[in-house]
N, C-alpha and C positions, 0 to 999 in steps of 0.2 A: 692149295695146289697139290700137296702130297696126299691130302685126304681125297681129292678128286682123282688122283692117280689110283689110289686103292679102290675107289668106287668104280672107276672105269675098268680096272683090271679084273675085279671080281663083280659079277653081275648082281649078286645079292647085296643089298644095302646092309643087311645085318652082319654079313661076314666082313665087309670093308670097315664098318664102324667098329666091329670087334677088334680087327687088326690094328686100326688106328689107336683105339683106346689101349690096347696091349702095348703098342710101341711107345706110347707117351705116358704109360702108367708109372707110378712111383717105384714099383719093383723093377721095371725095365730100366728106368733112368738111374736107380741106385746101383743096379748090376753093372751098368755101363760106367758109372762113376768108380766102382770098385775095380773094374778092368783098367780104367785109366790110372788109378793109383798104383796098381800092381805093375802095369807096363811102364809107368814113370819111374818106379823104384828100380825095376830090372834094367831099363834102358838108360837112365840118367845118373844113377848112383855108381860111381866108379868101382867100389868094392864088389857090389853084386854083379855088375857088368863083367868084371874080369873073372869072377867065379863061374858064371854061366857061359862065358866064351862067346860063341857065335849068335846067341839069342839076343844080345844087346841091340844089334841093328834091327832085328825083327820087332823087338819090344818098342824101340823108338817109332817104328812105322805104325805099330798097333796103337801106341799112345796118341800119335797125331791123328790117325783115322778115327779112333774112338772119341777123342776130344771133339773133332769136327762133327761126328754123328751126334754127340751129346748136345753140342751147341745148336745144331740144326733142329733136333727134336724139341729142345727147350724153346727155341724161337717159334716154331710152329705151334707148340702147345700154348705158349703165351698169346700168339696171334689168334688161335681158336678160342681161348678164354676171353680175349678182348671182343672178338666178334660175337660170341655168345652173350657177353655182358651188354653189348650194344643192342642186340635183339631184345634182351630182357628189359633194358631201359626203355626201348621204344614201346614194348608191350605195356610196361607200367605207365608210361606217358599216355598211351591210348586209353588204358583203363581209368587213369586219372581224369581224362577228358570226359569219358562216359559218366564217371561219378560226379563231376562238376555239372554236366548237363542234367543229370537226375536230380542233383541238389537244387539247381535252378528251377526245374519243373516242380519240385517239392515246395520251394519257397513261393512260387506262383500259386500253387494249389492252396497253400496255407493262407496267403493273402486273399484269395478268392473266397475261402471259407470264412475268414474274418469279416470280409465285406458282406457276405450273405448273412452272417450272424447279426451284424449291425443293422442290416435292412429288416431282418426278422424282428429284432428288438424294437426298431422304430415303428414297424407295422403293428406290433403288439401294443406299443404305447398309444398309437393313434386309435386302435380299436378300443382300448380302455377309456380313452378320452371321449370317444364317440358313445360308448356305452354309458359313461357318466352323464353325458348330455341327455341321452335318451331317458335315463333314470330320473334326472332332474325335471325333465319335461313331463314325464309321467306323474311325478309328485305334484307339479304345478297344476296339471289337469285335474287330478283328484282333489286338490284343495279348492277348486272353484265352487262357488255356491250354486251356480246354474250349470249343471252337467250337460244340458242339451246343446249348448254352444261349445263346440269342441275347440275351435280356433279363436284366438284373441289377437289384437294388434301386438301384444307383447311376445307373441309366438314368432314374430318375424323380426329379426335383429335389425334389418335395414328399414323397417317399416313396411306398410302395405304398398304394393305397386299400384300406381294410378293408371288404369287402362282406359279411363274415360267412360265406363259403362255405369257408373253409379251416380 
């Protein structure tokens, strides 16, 4: 609310932000606290109050106004810090969601890569088995005494098909 007042009063966001930061800075709040301490001593300590005479009533008023200003600024500073922390928590939560989604995508990609590797390994194993069968067959053909007959009934594992033409 006060920050919005500063922003509405001064058109430039940089100036309003600067004034708000200056008003709620450690130095400003410490100075206000020192003013409160001095005004409290002058206004409420009877020895000092009688020595300074008429300044006692003014010091009491300054004490009350400065204390109200300090509490006001501390309250808004705390509220601003909480609002900023809320925004940062929301930002972190959003980024955590993005990280979780990327992690899920990464796990899916790794699972797909593992499945593809298994399929490649199975295909390589089938290719080796097929090559072994081809090599065995080539050895059996070379070992036959009559090389003119290339095929024999043993070449067909289920036997020769009977198509009725023989």
